[in-house]
C-alpha positions as CSV (number, residue, x, y, z in Angstrom):
1,M,63.3,135.3,-93.7
2,P,62.4,138.7,-92.2
3,V,59.6,140.6,-94.1
4,R,61.8,143.7,-94.7
5,L,64.6,141.5,-96.2
6,K,62.0,139.8,-98.5
7,K,60.7,143.1,-99.6
8,F,64.2,144.5,-100.3
9,I,65.2,141.5,-102.3
10,G,61.9,141.5,-104.2
11,T,62.2,145.2,-105.0
12,I,65.7,144.7,-106.5
13,V,64.6,141.6,-108.5
14,L,61.5,143.5,-109.8
15,I,63.6,146.4,-111.0
16,V,66.1,144.0,-112.7
17,L,63.2,142.1,-114.2
18,V,61.5,145.2,-115.7
19,V,64.7,146.6,-117.1
20,V,65.9,143.3,-118.7
21,Y,62.5,142.5,-120.0
22,A,62.1,146.0,-121.6
23,V,65.5,145.8,-123.2
24,L,65.0,142.3,-124.6
25,A,61.5,143.1,-125.9
26,T,62.7,146.2,-127.6
27,A,65.7,144.5,-129.1
28,Y,63.6,141.7,-130.4
29,A,61.2,144.2,-132.0
30,S,64.0,146.1,-133.6
31,L,65.6,143.0,-135.1
32,H,62.5,141.1,-136.2
33,L,59.7,143.6,-136.7
34,A,61.5,146.4,-138.5
35,D,59.6,145.9,-141.8
36,A,56.2,145.1,-140.2
37,N,53.3,147.4,-140.4
38,G,52.0,149.6,-137.6
39,W,49.3,147.1,-136.4
40,V,51.9,144.4,-135.9
41,H,54.0,146.8,-133.8
42,L,50.9,147.9,-131.8
43,L,49.9,144.3,-131.1
44,Y,53.4,143.3,-130.2
45,F,54.0,146.2,-127.8
46,V,50.6,145.9,-126.2
47,T,51.2,142.1,-125.6
48,T,54.7,142.5,-124.3
49,G,53.7,145.5,-122.3
50,L,51.2,143.4,-120.4
51,L,53.2,140.1,-120.3
52,W,55.7,141.3,-117.7
53,V,52.9,141.6,-115.2
54,L,52.7,137.8,-114.7
55,P,56.2,137.2,-113.2
56,A,55.9,140.5,-111.4
57,M,52.6,139.4,-109.8
58,L,54.2,136.1,-108.6
59,L,57.2,138.0,-107.2
60,I,54.9,140.5,-105.3
61,R,52.8,137.6,-104.0
62,W,56.0,136.1,-102.6
63,M,57.1,139.4,-101.1
64,E,53.7,139.8,-99.3
65,A,53.4,136.2,-98.1
66,K,53.3,135.8,-94.3
67,P,56.4,134.2,-92.8
68,K,56.0,130.5,-91.9
69,R,56.5,129.7,-88.2
C-alpha cells in the first residue's frame, strides 16, 4: 500500500477514533457519574483522557511503517 494512502486512511481513522471515544466517554460519565464527587470525575477524565493514546499510538505506528517489498 502506498505511504500516502496509508497516511490518509490512518488520519481518517484517527479522527473517527477520537470523536467516537470522546462521545462515548462523556456519555458514560454523564449516565454513571452524575452523583459522584469531584475527585471521581477528575480521576475518570484524566484516565479516559490518556487512555485513547494507546490505540492512536498503534495506528500511528502502522501509518509510519515502511512498506514491505
